[in-house]
mmCIF file of the N, C-alpha and C atoms, coordinates in Angstrom:
data_MODEL
# 
_entry.id   MODEL 
# 
loop_
_atom_site.group_PDB 
_atom_site.id 
_atom_site.type_symbol 
_atom_site.label_atom_id 
_atom_site.label_alt_id 
_atom_site.label_comp_id 
_atom_site.label_asym_id 
_atom_site.label_entity_id 
_atom_site.label_seq_id 
_atom_site.pdbx_PDB_ins_code 
_atom_site.Cartn_x 
_atom_site.Cartn_y 
_atom_site.Cartn_z 
_atom_site.occupancy 
_atom_site.B_iso_or_equiv 
_atom_site.pdbx_formal_charge 
_atom_site.auth_seq_id 
_atom_site.auth_comp_id 
_atom_site.auth_asym_id 
_atom_site.auth_atom_id 
_atom_site.pdbx_PDB_model_num 
ATOM 1   N N  . MET A 1 1  ? 7.711   -1.954  22.875  1.00 0.00 ? 1  MET A N  1 
ATOM 2   C CA . MET A 1 1  ? 6.425   -2.403  22.371  1.00 0.00 ? 1  MET A CA 1 
ATOM 3   C C  . MET A 1 1  ? 5.523   -1.215  22.048  1.00 0.00 ? 1  MET A C  1 
ATOM 4   N N  . LEU A 1 2  ? 5.673   -0.168  22.846  1.00 0.00 ? 2  LEU A N  1 
ATOM 5   C CA . LEU A 1 2  ? 4.857   1.017   22.610  1.00 0.00 ? 2  LEU A CA 1 
ATOM 6   C C  . LEU A 1 2  ? 5.204   1.668   21.272  1.00 0.00 ? 2  LEU A C  1 
ATOM 7   N N  . LEU A 1 3  ? 6.476   1.629   20.911  1.00 0.00 ? 3  LEU A N  1 
ATOM 8   C CA . LEU A 1 3  ? 6.909   2.219   19.645  1.00 0.00 ? 3  LEU A CA 1 
ATOM 9   C C  . LEU A 1 3  ? 6.263   1.511   18.456  1.00 0.00 ? 3  LEU A C  1 
ATOM 10  N N  . VAL A 1 4  ? 6.094   0.206   18.549  1.00 0.00 ? 4  VAL A N  1 
ATOM 11  C CA . VAL A 1 4  ? 5.460   -0.550  17.471  1.00 0.00 ? 4  VAL A CA 1 
ATOM 12  C C  . VAL A 1 4  ? 4.012   -0.093  17.284  1.00 0.00 ? 4  VAL A C  1 
ATOM 13  N N  . TRP A 1 5  ? 3.299   0.105   18.385  1.00 0.00 ? 5  TRP A N  1 
ATOM 14  C CA . TRP A 1 5  ? 1.908   0.554   18.292  1.00 0.00 ? 5  TRP A CA 1 
ATOM 15  C C  . TRP A 1 5  ? 1.812   1.972   17.741  1.00 0.00 ? 5  TRP A C  1 
ATOM 16  N N  . ILE A 1 6  ? 2.743   2.818   18.120  1.00 0.00 ? 6  ILE A N  1 
ATOM 17  C CA . ILE A 1 6  ? 2.737   4.190   17.594  1.00 0.00 ? 6  ILE A CA 1 
ATOM 18  C C  . ILE A 1 6  ? 2.987   4.172   16.091  1.00 0.00 ? 6  ILE A C  1 
ATOM 19  N N  . GLU A 1 7  ? 3.941   3.376   15.648  1.00 0.00 ? 7  GLU A N  1 
ATOM 20  C CA . GLU A 1 7  ? 4.204   3.260   14.212  1.00 0.00 ? 7  GLU A CA 1 
ATOM 21  C C  . GLU A 1 7  ? 2.990   2.708   13.484  1.00 0.00 ? 7  GLU A C  1 
ATOM 22  N N  . PHE A 1 8  ? 2.330   1.701   14.075  1.00 0.00 ? 8  PHE A N  1 
ATOM 23  C CA . PHE A 1 8  ? 1.130   1.136   13.465  1.00 0.00 ? 8  PHE A CA 1 
ATOM 24  C C  . PHE A 1 8  ? 0.038   2.180   13.329  1.00 0.00 ? 8  PHE A C  1 
ATOM 25  N N  . LEU A 1 9  ? -0.195  2.980   14.363  1.00 0.00 ? 9  LEU A N  1 
ATOM 26  C CA . LEU A 1 9  ? -1.237  4.004   14.306  1.00 0.00 ? 9  LEU A CA 1 
ATOM 27  C C  . LEU A 1 9  ? -0.911  5.072   13.265  1.00 0.00 ? 9  LEU A C  1 
ATOM 28  N N  . ILE A 1 10 ? 0.354   5.422   13.128  1.00 0.00 ? 10 ILE A N  1 
ATOM 29  C CA . ILE A 1 10 ? 0.748   6.408   12.115  1.00 0.00 ? 10 ILE A CA 1 
ATOM 30  C C  . ILE A 1 10 ? 0.492   5.859   10.712  1.00 0.00 ? 10 ILE A C  1 
ATOM 31  N N  . VAL A 1 11 ? 0.901   4.621   10.482  1.00 0.00 ? 11 VAL A N  1 
ATOM 32  C CA . VAL A 1 11 ? 0.701   4.019   9.163   1.00 0.00 ? 11 VAL A CA 1 
ATOM 33  C C  . VAL A 1 11 ? -0.788  3.823   8.874   1.00 0.00 ? 11 VAL A C  1 
ATOM 34  N N  . ALA A 1 12 ? -1.561  3.436   9.882   1.00 0.00 ? 12 ALA A N  1 
ATOM 35  C CA . ALA A 1 12 ? -3.008  3.279   9.698   1.00 0.00 ? 12 ALA A CA 1 
ATOM 36  C C  . ALA A 1 12 ? -3.647  4.609   9.342   1.00 0.00 ? 12 ALA A C  1 
ATOM 37  N N  . ALA A 1 13 ? -3.218  5.688   9.986   1.00 0.00 ? 13 ALA A N  1 
ATOM 38  C CA . ALA A 1 13 ? -3.744  7.016   9.656   1.00 0.00 ? 13 ALA A CA 1 
ATOM 39  C C  . ALA A 1 13 ? -3.381  7.410   8.231   1.00 0.00 ? 13 ALA A C  1 
ATOM 40  N N  . LEU A 1 14 ? -2.172  7.072   7.795   1.00 0.00 ? 14 LEU A N  1 
ATOM 41  C CA . LEU A 1 14 ? -1.775  7.363   6.410   1.00 0.00 ? 14 LEU A CA 1 
ATOM 42  C C  . LEU A 1 14 ? -2.618  6.582   5.406   1.00 0.00 ? 14 LEU A C  1 
ATOM 43  N N  . VAL A 1 15 ? -2.933  5.345   5.726   1.00 0.00 ? 15 VAL A N  1 
ATOM 44  C CA . VAL A 1 15 ? -3.762  4.535   4.834   1.00 0.00 ? 15 VAL A CA 1 
ATOM 45  C C  . VAL A 1 15 ? -5.163  5.127   4.730   1.00 0.00 ? 15 VAL A C  1 
ATOM 46  N N  . VAL A 1 16 ? -5.727  5.550   5.847   1.00 0.00 ? 16 VAL A N  1 
ATOM 47  C CA . VAL A 1 16 ? -7.067  6.139   5.834   1.00 0.00 ? 16 VAL A CA 1 
ATOM 48  C C  . VAL A 1 16 ? -7.065  7.445   5.044   1.00 0.00 ? 16 VAL A C  1 
ATOM 49  N N  . CYS A 1 17 ? -6.070  8.290   5.261   1.00 0.00 ? 17 CYS A N  1 
ATOM 50  C CA . CYS A 1 17 ? -5.988  9.562   4.522   1.00 0.00 ? 17 CYS A CA 1 
ATOM 51  C C  . CYS A 1 17 ? -5.788  9.315   3.027   1.00 0.00 ? 17 CYS A C  1 
ATOM 52  N N  . SER A 1 18 ? -4.930  8.368   2.690   1.00 0.00 ? 18 SER A N  1 
ATOM 53  C CA . SER A 1 18 ? -4.689  8.066   1.273   1.00 0.00 ? 18 SER A CA 1 
ATOM 54  C C  . SER A 1 18 ? -5.946  7.515   0.611   1.00 0.00 ? 18 SER A C  1 
ATOM 55  N N  . GLY A 1 19 ? -6.665  6.661   1.324   1.00 0.00 ? 19 GLY A N  1 
ATOM 56  C CA . GLY A 1 19 ? -7.898  6.097   0.771   1.00 0.00 ? 19 GLY A CA 1 
ATOM 57  C C  . GLY A 1 19 ? -8.950  7.144   0.517   1.00 0.00 ? 19 GLY A C  1 
ATOM 58  N N  . SER A 1 20 ? -9.095  8.082   1.434   1.00 0.00 ? 20 SER A N  1 
ATOM 59  C CA . SER A 1 20 ? -10.099 9.130   1.227   1.00 0.00 ? 20 SER A CA 1 
ATOM 60  C C  . SER A 1 20 ? -9.696  10.065  0.092   1.00 0.00 ? 20 SER A C  1 
ATOM 61  N N  . ARG A 1 21 ? -8.410  10.348  -0.017  1.00 0.00 ? 21 ARG A N  1 
ATOM 62  C CA . ARG A 1 21 ? -7.958  11.198  -1.135  1.00 0.00 ? 21 ARG A CA 1 
ATOM 63  C C  . ARG A 1 21 ? -8.120  10.482  -2.472  1.00 0.00 ? 21 ARG A C  1 
ATOM 64  N N  . LEU A 1 22 ? -7.853  9.180   -2.482  1.00 0.00 ? 22 LEU A N  1 
ATOM 65  C CA . LEU A 1 22 ? -8.027  8.392   -3.703  1.00 0.00 ? 22 LEU A CA 1 
ATOM 66  C C  . LEU A 1 22 ? -9.492  8.404   -4.137  1.00 0.00 ? 22 LEU A C  1 
ATOM 67  N N  . ALA A 1 23 ? -10.398 8.264   -3.182  1.00 0.00 ? 23 ALA A N  1 
ATOM 68  C CA . ALA A 1 23 ? -11.824 8.294   -3.505  1.00 0.00 ? 23 ALA A CA 1 
ATOM 69  C C  . ALA A 1 23 ? -12.230 9.655   -4.056  1.00 0.00 ? 23 ALA A C  1 
ATOM 70  N N  . TYR A 1 24 ? -11.745 10.723  -3.446  1.00 0.00 ? 24 TYR A N  1 
ATOM 71  C CA . TYR A 1 24 ? -12.076 12.058  -3.924  1.00 0.00 ? 24 TYR A CA 1 
ATOM 72  C C  . TYR A 1 24 ? -11.559 12.287  -5.343  1.00 0.00 ? 24 TYR A C  1 
ATOM 73  N N  . HIS A 1 25 ? -10.305 11.946  -5.566  1.00 0.00 ? 25 HIS A N  1 
ATOM 74  C CA . HIS A 1 25 ? -9.714  12.186  -6.885  1.00 0.00 ? 25 HIS A CA 1 
ATOM 75  C C  . HIS A 1 25 ? -10.314 11.270  -7.954  1.00 0.00 ? 25 HIS A C  1 
ATOM 76  N N  . SER A 1 26 ? -10.746 10.097  -7.568  1.00 0.00 ? 26 SER A N  1 
ATOM 77  C CA . SER A 1 26 ? -11.394 9.232   -8.555  1.00 0.00 ? 26 SER A CA 1 
ATOM 78  C C  . SER A 1 26 ? -12.728 9.821   -8.992  1.00 0.00 ? 26 SER A C  1 
ATOM 79  N N  . GLU A 1 27 ? -13.437 10.465  -8.071  1.00 0.00 ? 27 GLU A N  1 
ATOM 80  C CA . GLU A 1 27 ? -14.680 11.136  -8.464  1.00 0.00 ? 27 GLU A CA 1 
ATOM 81  C C  . GLU A 1 27 ? -14.404 12.307  -9.397  1.00 0.00 ? 27 GLU A C  1 
ATOM 82  N N  . VAL A 1 28 ? -13.350 13.047  -9.142  1.00 0.00 ? 28 VAL A N  1 
ATOM 83  C CA . VAL A 1 28 ? -12.982 14.167  -10.013 1.00 0.00 ? 28 VAL A CA 1 
ATOM 84  C C  . VAL A 1 28 ? -12.608 13.653  -11.400 1.00 0.00 ? 28 VAL A C  1 
ATOM 85  N N  . ILE A 1 29 ? -11.826 12.580  -11.455 1.00 0.00 ? 29 ILE A N  1 
ATOM 86  C CA . ILE A 1 29 ? -11.449 12.001  -12.744 1.00 0.00 ? 29 ILE A CA 1 
ATOM 87  C C  . ILE A 1 29 ? -12.677 11.513  -13.497 1.00 0.00 ? 29 ILE A C  1 
ATOM 88  N N  . ALA A 1 30 ? -13.602 10.885  -12.788 1.00 0.00 ? 30 ALA A N  1 
ATOM 89  C CA . ALA A 1 30 ? -14.819 10.378  -13.426 1.00 0.00 ? 30 ALA A CA 1 
ATOM 90  C C  . ALA A 1 30 ? -15.654 11.517  -13.995 1.00 0.00 ? 30 ALA A C  1 
ATOM 91  N N  . GLU A 1 31 ? -15.773 12.611  -13.262 1.00 0.00 ? 31 GLU A N  1 
ATOM 92  C CA . GLU A 1 31 ? -16.552 13.751  -13.756 1.00 0.00 ? 31 GLU A CA 1 
ATOM 93  C C  . GLU A 1 31 ? -15.891 14.400  -14.968 1.00 0.00 ? 31 GLU A C  1 
ATOM 94  N N  . LYS A 1 32 ? -14.585 14.550  -14.919 1.00 0.00 ? 32 LYS A N  1 
ATOM 95  C CA . LYS A 1 32 ? -13.899 15.244  -16.020 1.00 0.00 ? 32 LYS A CA 1 
ATOM 96  C C  . LYS A 1 32 ? -13.809 14.401  -17.287 1.00 0.00 ? 32 LYS A C  1 
ATOM 97  N N  . THR A 1 33 ? -13.723 13.080  -17.157 1.00 0.00 ? 33 THR A N  1 
ATOM 98  C CA . THR A 1 33 ? -13.595 12.230  -18.338 1.00 0.00 ? 33 THR A CA 1 
ATOM 99  C C  . THR A 1 33 ? -14.932 11.702  -18.840 1.00 0.00 ? 33 THR A C  1 
ATOM 100 N N  . GLY A 1 34 ? -15.965 11.783  -18.011 1.00 0.00 ? 34 GLY A N  1 
ATOM 101 C CA . GLY A 1 34 ? -17.269 11.273  -18.418 1.00 0.00 ? 34 GLY A CA 1 
ATOM 102 C C  . GLY A 1 34 ? -17.429 9.777   -18.209 1.00 0.00 ? 34 GLY A C  1 
ATOM 103 N N  . MET A 1 35 ? -16.438 9.124   -17.607 1.00 0.00 ? 35 MET A N  1 
ATOM 104 C CA . MET A 1 35 ? -16.570 7.701   -17.313 1.00 0.00 ? 35 MET A CA 1 
ATOM 105 C C  . MET A 1 35 ? -17.353 7.532   -16.014 1.00 0.00 ? 35 MET A C  1 
ATOM 106 N N  . SER A 1 36 ? -17.859 6.317   -15.810 1.00 0.00 ? 36 SER A N  1 
ATOM 107 C CA . SER A 1 36 ? -18.608 6.080   -14.581 1.00 0.00 ? 36 SER A CA 1 
ATOM 108 C C  . SER A 1 36 ? -17.651 6.012   -13.392 1.00 0.00 ? 36 SER A C  1 
ATOM 109 N N  . ARG A 1 37 ? -18.175 6.362   -12.214 1.00 0.00 ? 37 ARG A N  1 
ATOM 110 C CA . ARG A 1 37 ? -17.353 6.337   -11.014 1.00 0.00 ? 37 ARG A CA 1 
ATOM 111 C C  . ARG A 1 37 ? -16.899 4.915   -10.690 1.00 0.00 ? 37 ARG A C  1 
ATOM 112 N N  . THR A 1 38 ? -17.747 3.949   -11.000 1.00 0.00 ? 38 THR A N  1 
ATOM 113 C CA . THR A 1 38 ? -17.389 2.559   -10.739 1.00 0.00 ? 38 THR A CA 1 
ATOM 114 C C  . THR A 1 38 ? -16.185 2.140   -11.579 1.00 0.00 ? 38 THR A C  1 
ATOM 115 N N  . TRP A 1 39 ? -16.205 2.492   -12.856 1.00 0.00 ? 39 TRP A N  1 
ATOM 116 C CA . TRP A 1 39 ? -15.112 2.109   -13.749 1.00 0.00 ? 39 TRP A CA 1 
ATOM 117 C C  . TRP A 1 39 ? -13.797 2.755   -13.308 1.00 0.00 ? 39 TRP A C  1 
ATOM 118 N N  . VAL A 1 40 ? -13.840 4.026   -12.963 1.00 0.00 ? 40 VAL A N  1 
ATOM 119 C CA . VAL A 1 40 ? -12.628 4.711   -12.515 1.00 0.00 ? 40 VAL A CA 1 
ATOM 120 C C  . VAL A 1 40 ? -12.140 4.090   -11.212 1.00 0.00 ? 40 VAL A C  1 
ATOM 121 N N  . GLY A 1 41 ? -13.052 3.763   -10.311 1.00 0.00 ? 41 GLY A N  1 
ATOM 122 C CA . GLY A 1 41 ? -12.670 3.124   -9.058  1.00 0.00 ? 41 GLY A CA 1 
ATOM 123 C C  . GLY A 1 41 ? -12.025 1.769   -9.274  1.00 0.00 ? 41 GLY A C  1 
ATOM 124 N N  . VAL A 1 42 ? -12.588 0.984   -10.180 1.00 0.00 ? 42 VAL A N  1 
ATOM 125 C CA . VAL A 1 42 ? -12.012 -0.331  -10.475 1.00 0.00 ? 42 VAL A CA 1 
ATOM 126 C C  . VAL A 1 42 ? -10.610 -0.181  -11.051 1.00 0.00 ? 42 VAL A C  1 
ATOM 127 N N  . MET A 1 43 ? -10.430 0.747   -11.944 1.00 0.00 ? 43 MET A N  1 
ATOM 128 C CA . MET A 1 43 ? -9.110  0.937   -12.548 1.00 0.00 ? 43 MET A CA 1 
ATOM 129 C C  . MET A 1 43 ? -8.077  1.397   -11.523 1.00 0.00 ? 43 MET A C  1 
ATOM 130 N N  . LEU A 1 44 ? -8.469  2.316   -10.641 1.00 0.00 ? 44 LEU A N  1 
ATOM 131 C CA . LEU A 1 44 ? -7.525  2.793   -9.635  1.00 0.00 ? 44 LEU A CA 1 
ATOM 132 C C  . LEU A 1 44 ? -7.206  1.719   -8.601  1.00 0.00 ? 44 LEU A C  1 
ATOM 133 N N  . VAL A 1 45 ? -8.203  0.947   -8.192  1.00 0.00 ? 45 VAL A N  1 
ATOM 134 C CA . VAL A 1 45 ? -7.954  -0.102  -7.211  1.00 0.00 ? 45 VAL A CA 1 
ATOM 135 C C  . VAL A 1 45 ? -7.053  -1.183  -7.801  1.00 0.00 ? 45 VAL A C  1 
ATOM 136 N N  . THR A 1 46 ? -7.298  -1.572  -9.054  1.00 0.00 ? 46 THR A N  1 
ATOM 137 C CA . THR A 1 46 ? -6.442  -2.590  -9.661  1.00 0.00 ? 46 THR A CA 1 
ATOM 138 C C  . THR A 1 46 ? -5.010  -2.077  -9.820  1.00 0.00 ? 46 THR A C  1 
ATOM 139 N N  . THR A 1 47 ? -4.867  -0.811  -10.144 1.00 0.00 ? 47 THR A N  1 
ATOM 140 C CA . THR A 1 47 ? -3.527  -0.237  -10.276 1.00 0.00 ? 47 THR A CA 1 
ATOM 141 C C  . THR A 1 47 ? -2.820  -0.196  -8.928  1.00 0.00 ? 47 THR A C  1 
ATOM 142 N N  . MET A 1 48 ? -3.527  0.240   -7.901  1.00 0.00 ? 48 MET A N  1 
ATOM 143 C CA . MET A 1 48 ? -2.915  0.363   -6.580  1.00 0.00 ? 48 MET A CA 1 
ATOM 144 C C  . MET A 1 48 ? -2.579  -1.000  -5.973  1.00 0.00 ? 48 MET A C  1 
ATOM 145 N N  . THR A 1 49 ? -3.364  -2.020  -6.265  1.00 0.00 ? 49 THR A N  1 
ATOM 146 C CA . THR A 1 49 ? -3.056  -3.331  -5.699  1.00 0.00 ? 49 THR A CA 1 
ATOM 147 C C  . THR A 1 49 ? -1.976  -4.056  -6.495  1.00 0.00 ? 49 THR A C  1 
ATOM 148 N N  . SER A 1 50 ? -1.796  -3.724  -7.759  1.00 0.00 ? 50 SER A N  1 
ATOM 149 C CA . SER A 1 50 ? -0.773  -4.377  -8.565  1.00 0.00 ? 50 SER A CA 1 
ATOM 150 C C  . SER A 1 50 ? 0.582   -3.689  -8.461  1.00 0.00 ? 50 SER A C  1 
ATOM 151 N N  . LEU A 1 51 ? 0.602   -2.455  -8.046  1.00 0.00 ? 51 LEU A N  1 
ATOM 152 C CA . LEU A 1 51 ? 1.849   -1.698  -7.996  1.00 0.00 ? 51 LEU A CA 1 
ATOM 153 C C  . LEU A 1 51 ? 2.901   -2.309  -7.072  1.00 0.00 ? 51 LEU A C  1 
ATOM 154 N N  . PRO A 1 52 ? 2.555   -2.746  -5.851  1.00 0.00 ? 52 PRO A N  1 
ATOM 155 C CA . PRO A 1 52 ? 3.594   -3.371  -5.014  1.00 0.00 ? 52 PRO A CA 1 
ATOM 156 C C  . PRO A 1 52 ? 4.185   -4.633  -5.638  1.00 0.00 ? 52 PRO A C  1 
ATOM 157 N N  . GLU A 1 53 ? 3.362   -5.432  -6.300  1.00 0.00 ? 53 GLU A N  1 
ATOM 158 C CA . GLU A 1 53 ? 3.869   -6.643  -6.955  1.00 0.00 ? 53 GLU A CA 1 
ATOM 159 C C  . GLU A 1 53 ? 4.805   -6.283  -8.096  1.00 0.00 ? 53 GLU A C  1 
ATOM 160 N N  . LEU A 1 54 ? 4.474   -5.247  -8.830  1.00 0.00 ? 54 LEU A N  1 
ATOM 161 C CA . LEU A 1 54 ? 5.331   -4.804  -9.925  1.00 0.00 ? 54 LEU A CA 1 
ATOM 162 C C  . LEU A 1 54 ? 6.685   -4.335  -9.407  1.00 0.00 ? 54 LEU A C  1 
ATOM 163 N N  . LEU A 1 55 ? 6.674   -3.555  -8.334  1.00 0.00 ? 55 LEU A N  1 
ATOM 164 C CA . LEU A 1 55 ? 7.936   -3.070  -7.773  1.00 0.00 ? 55 LEU A CA 1 
ATOM 165 C C  . LEU A 1 55 ? 8.762   -4.204  -7.192  1.00 0.00 ? 55 LEU A C  1 
ATOM 166 N N  . THR A 1 56 ? 8.117   -5.178  -6.559  1.00 0.00 ? 56 THR A N  1 
ATOM 167 C CA . THR A 1 56 ? 8.835   -6.321  -6.009  1.00 0.00 ? 56 THR A CA 1 
ATOM 168 C C  . THR A 1 56 ? 9.480   -7.136  -7.129  1.00 0.00 ? 56 THR A C  1 
ATOM 169 N N  . GLY A 1 57 ? 8.732   -7.371  -8.200  1.00 0.00 ? 57 GLY A N  1 
ATOM 170 C CA . GLY A 1 57 ? 9.268   -8.118  -9.334  1.00 0.00 ? 57 GLY A CA 1 
ATOM 171 C C  . GLY A 1 57 ? 10.417  -7.387  -9.998  1.00 0.00 ? 57 GLY A C  1 
ATOM 172 N N  . ALA A 1 58 ? 10.286  -6.073  -10.137 1.00 0.00 ? 58 ALA A N  1 
ATOM 173 C CA . ALA A 1 58 ? 11.355  -5.298  -10.768 1.00 0.00 ? 58 ALA A CA 1 
ATOM 174 C C  . ALA A 1 58 ? 12.620  -5.312  -9.919  1.00 0.00 ? 58 ALA A C  1 
ATOM 175 N N  . SER A 1 59 ? 12.468  -5.216  -8.619  1.00 0.00 ? 59 SER A N  1 
ATOM 176 C CA . SER A 1 59 ? 13.663  -5.234  -7.771  1.00 0.00 ? 59 SER A CA 1 
ATOM 177 C C  . SER A 1 59 ? 14.305  -6.620  -7.766  1.00 0.00 ? 59 SER A C  1 
ATOM 178 N N  . ALA A 1 60 ? 13.504  -7.682  -7.869  1.00 0.00 ? 60 ALA A N  1 
ATOM 179 C CA . ALA A 1 60 ? 14.063  -9.035  -7.919  1.00 0.00 ? 60 ALA A CA 1 
ATOM 180 C C  . ALA A 1 60 ? 14.838  -9.242  -9.211  1.00 0.00 ? 60 ALA A C  1 
ATOM 181 N N  . VAL A 1 61 ? 14.295  -8.759  -10.317 1.00 0.00 ? 61 VAL A N  1 
ATOM 182 C CA . VAL A 1 61 ? 14.988  -8.894  -11.600 1.00 0.00 ? 61 VAL A CA 1 
ATOM 183 C C  . VAL A 1 61 ? 16.290  -8.109  -11.569 1.00 0.00 ? 61 VAL A C  1 
ATOM 184 N N  . ASP A 1 62 ? 16.260  -6.922  -10.973 1.00 0.00 ? 62 ASP A N  1 
ATOM 185 C CA . ASP A 1 62 ? 17.464  -6.113  -10.874 1.00 0.00 ? 62 ASP A CA 1 
ATOM 186 C C  . ASP A 1 62 ? 18.514  -6.826  -10.030 1.00 0.00 ? 62 ASP A C  1 
ATOM 187 N N  . ALA A 1 63 ? 18.107  -7.445  -8.941  1.00 0.00 ? 63 ALA A N  1 
ATOM 188 C CA . ALA A 1 63 ? 19.055  -8.160  -8.083  1.00 0.00 ? 63 ALA A CA 1 
ATOM 189 C C  . ALA A 1 63 ? 19.643  -9.366  -8.815  1.00 0.00 ? 63 ALA A C  1 
ATOM 190 N N  . ILE A 1 64 ? 18.821  -10.077 -9.563  1.00 0.00 ? 64 ILE A N  1 
ATOM 191 C CA . ILE A 1 64 ? 19.309  -11.238 -10.313 1.00 0.00 ? 64 ILE A CA 1 
ATOM 192 C C  . ILE A 1 64 ? 20.287  -10.786 -11.398 1.00 0.00 ? 64 ILE A C  1 
ATOM 193 N N  . TYR A 1 65 ? 19.967  -9.676  -12.069 1.00 0.00 ? 65 TYR A N  1 
ATOM 194 C CA . TYR A 1 65 ? 20.850  -9.161  -13.105 1.00 0.00 ? 65 TYR A CA 1 
ATOM 195 C C  . TYR A 1 65 ? 22.205  -8.786  -12.516 1.00 0.00 ? 65 TYR A C  1 
ATOM 196 N N  . VAL A 1 66 ? 22.198  -8.130  -11.380 1.00 0.00 ? 66 VAL A N  1 
ATOM 197 C CA . VAL A 1 66 ? 23.463  -7.738  -10.753 1.00 0.00 ? 66 VAL A CA 1 
ATOM 198 C C  . VAL A 1 66 ? 24.253  -8.976  -10.358 1.00 0.00 ? 66 VAL A C  1 
ATOM 199 N N  . LEU A 1 67 ? 23.572  -9.973  -9.778  1.00 0.00 ? 67 LEU A N  1 
ATOM 200 C CA . LEU A 1 67 ? 24.282  -11.185 -9.387  1.00 0.00 ? 67 LEU A CA 1 
ATOM 201 C C  . LEU A 1 67 ? 24.827  -11.917 -10.594 1.00 0.00 ? 67 LEU A C  1 
ATOM 202 N N  . ASN A 1 68 ? 24.039  -11.995 -11.664 1.00 0.00 ? 68 ASN A N  1 
ATOM 203 C CA . ASN A 1 68 ? 24.526  -12.667 -12.867 1.00 0.00 ? 68 ASN A CA 1 
ATOM 204 C C  . ASN A 1 68 ? 25.682  -11.898 -13.501 1.00 0.00 ? 68 ASN A C  1 
ATOM 205 N N  . ALA A 1 69 ? 25.595  -10.597 -13.529 1.00 0.00 ? 69 ALA A N  1 
ATOM 206 C CA . ALA A 1 69 ? 26.679  -9.805  -14.102 1.00 0.00 ? 69 ALA A CA 1 
ATOM 207 C C  . ALA A 1 69 ? 27.945  -9.972  -13.280 1.00 0.00 ? 69 ALA A C  1 
ATOM 208 N N  . TYR A 1 70 ? 27.817  -10.028 -11.972 1.00 0.00 ? 70 TYR A N  1 
ATOM 209 C CA . TYR A 1 70 ? 28.981  -10.244 -11.127 1.00 0.00 ? 70 TYR A CA 1 
ATOM 210 C C  . TYR A 1 70 ? 29.555  -11.645 -11.331 1.00 0.00 ? 70 TYR A C  1 
ATOM 211 N N  . GLY A 1 71 ? 28.673  -12.629 -11.477 1.00 0.00 ? 71 GLY A N  1 
ATOM 212 C CA . GLY A 1 71 ? 29.138  -13.997 -11.707 1.00 0.00 ? 71 GLY A CA 1 
ATOM 213 C C  . GLY A 1 71 ? 29.873  -14.131 -13.027 1.00 0.00 ? 71 GLY A C  1 
ATOM 214 N N  . VAL A 1 72 ? 29.377  -13.508 -14.065 1.00 0.00 ? 72 VAL A N  1 
ATOM 215 C CA . VAL A 1 72 ? 30.047  -13.533 -15.364 1.00 0.00 ? 72 VAL A CA 1 
ATOM 216 C C  . VAL A 1 72 ? 31.373  -12.803 -15.276 1.00 0.00 ? 72 VAL A C  1 
ATOM 217 N N  . PHE A 1 73 ? 31.407  -11.710 -14.548 1.00 0.00 ? 73 PHE A N  1 
ATOM 218 C CA . PHE A 1 73 ? 32.645  -10.956 -14.389 1.00 0.00 ? 73 PHE A CA 1 
ATOM 219 C C  . PHE A 1 73 ? 33.696  -11.805 -13.662 1.00 0.00 ? 73 PHE A C  1 
ATOM 220 N N  . VAL A 1 74 ? 33.277  -12.501 -12.647 1.00 0.00 ? 74 VAL A N  1 
ATOM 221 C CA . VAL A 1 74 ? 34.222  -13.332 -11.891 1.00 0.00 ? 74 VAL A CA 1 
ATOM 222 C C  . VAL A 1 74 ? 34.729  -14.471 -12.764 1.00 0.00 ? 74 VAL A C  1 
ATOM 223 N N  . LEU A 1 75 ? 33.849  -15.075 -13.576 1.00 0.00 ? 75 LEU A N  1 
ATOM 224 C CA . LEU A 1 75 ? 34.276  -16.199 -14.413 1.00 0.00 ? 75 LEU A CA 1 
ATOM 225 C C  . LEU A 1 75 ? 35.200  -15.764 -15.543 1.00 0.00 ? 75 LEU A C  1 
ATOM 226 N N  . GLU A 1 76 ? 35.022  -14.533 -16.053 1.00 0.00 ? 76 GLU A N  1 
ATOM 227 C CA . GLU A 1 76 ? 35.839  -14.093 -17.168 1.00 0.00 ? 76 GLU A CA 1 
ATOM 228 C C  . GLU A 1 76 ? 37.230  -13.669 -16.722 1.00 0.00 ? 76 GLU A C  1 
ATOM 229 N N  . THR A 1 77 ? 37.408  -13.251 -15.507 1.00 0.00 ? 77 THR A N  1 
ATOM 230 C CA . THR A 1 77 ? 38.712  -12.739 -15.087 1.00 0.00 ? 77 THR A CA 1 
ATOM 231 C C  . THR A 1 77 ? 39.617  -13.825 -14.553 1.00 0.00 ? 77 THR A C  1 
# 
């Protein structure tokens, strides 16, 4: 049980560090491009929240393709 809490604390620390770095870099991007900080923040947050769904969907499609290709291979032989 202790190992689970240690893993949780490590992942929580990574999330906090990543969030602070994302905020810093979004301010740098906003200054260099001339866009507002709010707009850059909205774009980065939407990208970061949609990325896991995109990867999950891509892996599901890949798994279905492999299964279908195997099924067609089995039926043809």
